[in-house]
C-alpha positions as CSV (number, residue, x, y, z in Angstrom):
1,X,72.0,66.6,132.7
2,X,75.6,65.7,133.5
3,X,76.4,65.3,129.8
4,X,74.8,68.7,129.1
5,X,76.8,70.3,131.9
6,X,80.0,68.7,130.6
7,X,79.3,70.1,127.1
8,X,78.6,73.6,128.4
9,X,81.9,73.4,130.4
10,X,83.8,72.6,127.3
11,X,82.2,75.5,125.4
12,X,83.2,77.8,128.3
13,X,86.8,76.6,128.1
14,X,86.8,77.0,124.3
15,X,85.4,80.5,124.6
16,X,88.0,81.5,127.1
17,X,90.8,80.1,125.0
18,X,89.5,81.8,121.9
19,X,89.1,85.1,123.8
20,X,92.6,84.9,125.2
21,X,94.0,84.1,121.7
22,X,92.1,87.1,120.2
23,X,93.4,89.4,122.9
24,X,96.9,88.2,122.5
25,X,96.7,88.7,118.7
26,X,95.3,92.2,119.2
27,X,98.1,93.2,121.5
28,X,100.7,92.1,118.9
29,X,98.7,93.3,115.9
30,X,101.5,95.3,114.5
31,X,103.8,92.3,114.5
32,X,101.3,90.0,112.8
33,X,100.4,92.4,110.0
34,X,102.8,90.8,107.6
35,X,101.5,87.3,108.5
36,X,97.9,88.5,107.9
37,X,98.8,90.0,104.6
38,X,100.7,86.8,103.7
39,X,97.7,84.7,104.5
40,X,95.3,86.8,102.4
41,X,97.8,86.8,99.5
42,X,98.2,83.0,99.8
43,X,94.5,82.5,100.0
44,X,93.9,84.6,96.8
45,X,96.4,82.9,94.6
46,X,96.1,79.3,96.1
47,X,93.4,78.3,93.5
48,X,95.7,79.4,90.6
49,X,98.6,77.5,92.1
50,X,96.6,74.3,92.6
51,X,95.3,74.6,89.0
52,X,98.8,74.8,87.7
53,X,100.0,72.0,89.9
54,X,97.2,69.7,88.7
55,X,98.6,70.1,85.2
56,X,101.8,68.3,86.2
57,X,104.1,71.1,87.5
58,X,105.6,70.8,90.9
59,X,104.0,73.0,93.5
60,X,107.2,75.1,94.1
61,X,107.5,75.9,90.4
62,X,103.8,76.6,90.2
63,X,104.1,79.2,93.0
64,X,107.2,80.8,91.3
65,X,105.3,80.9,88.0
66,X,102.4,82.8,89.7
67,X,104.8,85.1,91.4
68,X,106.6,85.8,88.1
69,X,103.3,86.8,86.4
70,X,102.3,89.0,89.4
71,X,105.7,90.6,89.4
72,X,105.5,91.3,85.7
73,X,102.1,92.8,86.2
74,X,103.4,95.1,89.0
75,X,106.3,96.1,86.9
76,X,104.1,97.1,83.9
77,X,101.8,99.0,86.3
78,X,104.6,101.0,87.8
79,X,106.3,101.5,84.5
80,X,103.3,102.6,82.5
81,X,100.4,103.2,84.9
82,X,102.1,105.2,87.6
83,X,103.6,107.9,85.3
84,X,100.2,108.3,83.5
85,X,98.4,108.5,86.9
86,X,100.9,111.0,88.2
87,X,100.4,113.1,85.0
88,X,96.6,113.1,85.5
89,X,97.0,113.9,89.2
90,X,99.2,116.9,88.3
91,X,96.5,118.1,85.9
92,X,93.9,117.8,88.7
93,X,96.2,119.8,91.0
94,X,96.3,122.6,88.5
95,X,92.6,122.7,88.6
96,X,92.5,123.6,92.3
97,X,92.9,127.3,91.7
98,X,89.9,127.2,89.4
99,X,87.8,125.6,92.1
100,X,89.1,128.0,94.7
101,X,88.0,130.9,92.4
102,X,84.6,129.4,92.0
103,X,84.3,129.1,95.8
104,X,85.3,132.7,96.3
105,X,82.7,133.8,93.8
106,X,80.0,131.9,95.7
107,X,81.3,133.3,99.0
108,X,81.0,136.9,97.5
109,X,77.5,136.2,96.3
110,X,76.6,135.0,99.8
111,X,78.1,138.1,101.3
112,X,75.8,140.3,99.1
113,X,72.7,138.7,100.6
114,X,71.1,140.4,103.6
115,X,71.3,138.3,106.8
116,X,71.4,139.3,110.4
117,X,75.0,140.3,111.2
118,X,75.3,138.2,114.3
119,X,74.1,135.1,112.5
120,X,76.7,135.6,109.7
121,X,79.5,136.2,112.2
122,X,78.6,133.1,114.1
123,X,78.3,131.0,110.9
124,X,81.7,132.2,109.7
125,X,83.4,131.5,113.1
126,X,81.9,128.1,113.2
127,X,83.0,127.3,109.7
128,X,86.5,128.5,110.3
129,X,86.8,126.4,113.5
130,X,85.6,123.3,111.6
131,X,88.0,124.0,108.8
132,X,90.9,124.5,111.3
133,X,90.0,121.2,113.0
134,X,89.8,119.4,109.6
135,X,93.2,120.7,108.6
136,X,94.7,119.6,111.9
137,X,93.2,116.1,111.6
138,X,94.4,115.8,108.0
139,X,98.0,116.8,108.9
140,X,98.0,114.5,111.9
141,X,96.7,111.6,109.7
142,X,99.4,112.4,107.1
143,X,102.2,112.3,109.8
144,X,100.8,109.1,111.2
145,X,100.9,107.6,107.7
146,X,104.5,108.7,107.3
147,X,105.4,107.1,110.6
148,X,103.6,103.9,109.6
149,X,105.4,103.7,106.3
150,X,108.3,101.7,107.7
151,X,105.9,99.0,109.0
152,X,104.1,99.0,105.7
153,X,107.4,98.5,103.8
154,X,108.3,95.7,106.2
155,X,104.9,94.0,105.5
156,X,105.3,94.6,101.7
157,X,108.7,93.0,101.7
158,X,108.1,90.0,104.0
159,X,104.4,89.2,103.1
160,X,105.2,87.6,99.7
161,X,108.0,85.5,101.3
162,X,105.7,84.3,104.1
163,X,103.0,83.6,101.6
164,X,105.4,81.5,99.6
165,X,106.0,79.2,102.6
166,X,102.3,79.1,103.5
167,X,101.5,78.0,99.9
168,X,104.4,75.5,99.8
169,X,103.6,73.8,103.1
170,X,99.9,74.4,103.2
171,X,98.9,70.7,103.4
172,X,101.4,70.1,106.2
173,X,100.1,73.1,108.1
174,X,96.5,72.0,107.6
175,X,97.2,68.4,108.7
176,X,99.1,69.4,111.8
177,X,96.3,71.7,112.8
178,X,93.6,69.1,112.2
179,X,95.6,66.4,114.1
180,X,95.2,68.4,117.3
181,X,91.4,67.6,117.2
182,X,89.3,64.5,117.7
183,X,87.9,62.8,114.6
184,X,84.4,64.2,115.1
185,X,85.7,67.8,115.7
186,X,88.0,67.5,112.8
187,X,85.1,66.6,110.5
188,X,83.1,69.5,111.8
189,X,86.0,71.9,111.3
190,X,86.5,70.7,107.7
191,X,82.8,71.2,106.9
192,X,82.9,74.6,108.5
193,X,86.1,75.6,106.7
194,X,84.6,74.5,103.3
195,X,81.5,76.7,103.9
196,X,83.6,79.7,104.8
197,X,85.9,79.1,101.9
198,X,83.0,78.9,99.5
199,X,81.6,82.2,100.7
200,X,84.9,84.1,100.8
201,X,86.2,82.8,97.5
202,X,83.0,83.6,95.7
203,X,82.8,87.1,97.3
204,X,86.4,88.2,97.0
205,X,87.2,86.9,93.6
206,X,83.7,87.9,92.3
207,X,84.0,91.5,93.6
208,X,87.5,91.9,92.3
209,X,86.5,90.7,88.9
210,X,83.4,93.0,88.8
211,X,85.4,96.0,90.0
212,X,88.1,95.3,87.3
213,X,85.5,95.1,84.5
214,X,83.6,98.2,85.8
215,X,86.9,100.2,86.0
216,X,88.2,99.2,82.6
217,X,84.7,99.7,81.0
218,X,84.2,103.1,82.5
219,X,87.8,104.3,81.8
220,X,87.5,103.1,78.2
221,X,84.2,104.8,77.5
222,X,85.2,108.0,79.2
223,X,88.4,108.0,77.1
224,X,86.4,107.6,73.9
225,X,84.5,110.8,74.9
226,X,87.8,112.7,75.1
227,X,87.9,113.3,78.9
228,X,91.4,114.1,80.0
229,X,91.2,112.1,83.3
230,X,90.0,108.8,81.9
231,X,92.6,106.7,83.7
232,X,91.9,108.3,87.0
233,X,88.1,108.1,86.6
234,X,88.4,104.4,85.7
235,X,90.5,103.7,88.7
236,X,88.1,105.6,91.0
237,X,85.1,103.8,89.7
238,X,86.8,100.4,89.9
239,X,88.0,100.9,93.5
240,X,84.7,102.3,94.8
241,X,82.9,99.4,93.1
242,X,84.3,97.2,95.9
243,X,81.9,99.0,98.3
244,X,78.4,97.5,97.9
245,X,75.5,99.9,97.4
246,X,77.5,103.1,98.2
247,X,80.2,102.4,95.7
248,X,78.5,103.9,92.6
249,X,77.7,107.1,94.4
250,X,81.2,107.4,95.8
251,X,82.7,107.0,92.4
252,X,80.3,109.2,90.5
253,X,80.8,112.4,92.5
254,X,84.6,112.8,91.8
255,X,84.3,111.4,88.3
256,X,81.6,113.9,87.2
257,X,83.4,116.7,89.0
258,X,86.6,116.0,87.0
259,X,84.7,115.9,83.8
260,X,82.9,119.2,84.7
261,X,86.2,120.9,85.1
262,X,86.9,120.2,81.4
263,X,83.4,120.9,80.1
264,X,79.8,120.8,81.5
265,X,78.7,118.9,78.4
266,X,81.3,116.2,79.1
267,X,80.1,116.0,82.7
268,X,76.6,115.1,81.4
269,X,78.1,112.5,79.1
270,X,80.2,111.0,81.9
271,X,77.1,110.9,84.1
272,X,75.3,109.0,81.3
273,X,78.2,106.6,80.9
274,X,78.3,105.9,84.7
275,X,74.5,105.3,84.6
276,X,74.8,102.8,81.7
277,X,77.8,101.0,83.3
278,X,76.0,100.7,86.6
279,X,73.0,99.2,84.8
280,X,75.2,96.7,83.1
281,X,76.9,95.9,86.4
282,X,73.6,95.5,88.3
283,X,71.7,93.5,85.7
284,X,74.4,91.5,84.0
285,X,77.7,91.3,85.8
286,X,76.8,91.0,89.4
287,X,74.0,88.4,88.9
288,X,76.2,86.2,86.8
289,X,79.5,86.6,88.7
290,X,78.4,87.2,92.3
291,X,74.9,85.9,92.5
292,X,74.0,85.4,96.1
293,X,77.4,84.4,97.3
294,X,77.3,86.2,100.6
295,X,73.8,85.3,101.6
296,X,73.3,88.4,103.7
297,X,70.2,90.6,103.8
298,X,70.8,94.0,102.3
299,X,70.2,95.7,105.7
300,X,73.0,93.5,107.2
301,X,75.3,94.4,104.3
302,X,74.7,98.2,104.9
303,X,75.2,97.7,108.7
304,X,78.5,95.8,108.1
305,X,79.7,98.6,105.8
306,X,78.9,101.4,108.2
307,X,80.1,99.5,111.3
308,X,83.4,98.5,109.5
309,X,84.0,102.0,108.4
310,X,83.3,103.4,111.8
311,X,85.8,100.9,113.5
312,X,88.6,100.6,110.9
313,X,88.0,103.2,108.2
314,X,88.3,102.2,104.6
315,X,89.7,98.7,105.4
316,X,86.8,98.1,107.7
317,X,84.4,98.9,104.8
318,X,86.2,96.6,102.5
319,X,86.3,93.7,104.9
320,X,83.1,94.3,106.8
321,X,80.8,92.3,104.5
322,X,82.9,89.2,104.2
323,X,83.6,89.3,108.0
324,X,79.8,89.5,108.6
325,X,79.2,86.5,106.3
326,X,81.9,84.5,108.2
327,X,80.3,85.5,111.5
328,X,76.9,84.4,110.3
329,X,78.3,81.0,109.4
330,X,80.1,80.6,112.7
331,X,77.2,81.8,114.8
332,X,74.7,79.5,113.0
333,X,77.0,76.5,113.4
334,X,77.6,77.0,117.2
335,X,74.0,77.8,117.8
336,X,72.9,74.5,116.2
337,X,75.6,72.7,118.2
338,X,74.3,74.1,121.5
339,X,70.6,73.4,120.9
340,X,71.1,70.0,119.4
């Protein structure tokens, strides 16, 4: 009984320390943003750096080599991809009057219908109020984004530098952290870290690879059909592929709409292309690349997506599923520790 009480006391102390640490990190969240981005960047490229290092190159030079390749990729993207994307976005902007005209025609047709006058007036007033509120929220979000641009630039500049030092001194950082623990706790933390690393590495790298293949495949097939916005459609489908279950729908709606602006026939062809690509992704790519990496029930995946989106918007949806997988591993570990 005394041993059980001592164990529970240690868990209470640990819980208080963890809670205080989380609260402190939350209060300084704007300051730690570059560190968080740096850790994510370091985590993503660490396997590549280790692979190069195993081939005989010093770790510092391996990191610089990876940075050089990434820098070259970013340079090519901004030199070739951004102008092409800007051109397609300009073409989409020129289509807005067309959509406005179609909306006006639909509004005129609705006006010709016979409805009770009071109901129509109330509906119009309600719609106008909602539209005004939407415009206000959009402008406010735009201004908030402009104000946050400075911090984003700060993170973009310092995150790669911080990631370099994390990668360079990773073993020293890891050993110093583990040396704070007892031998038994250290072994448990190592096992737990390996389990989390296996889940995250498989999920993140697998999803990024699947999204890249889907984006390139969709954009290429749409370009062969002669659709003007092939690059934009490929980018949309690739990005939305990162969202489980909802991604194909989120990507299909704007893609088919862009093709419809050029031709209803092309819209049908694009819809067929998206259907074929999604069948390839669901039956060939995901089973081979992702498999059951996350180990979550589909209901939990959907809940993590919705909860993450509600709390943190698009970033919450992107990180909701891996965060839920990590929480599952942690809760299972501590549960077995308490009952054993």
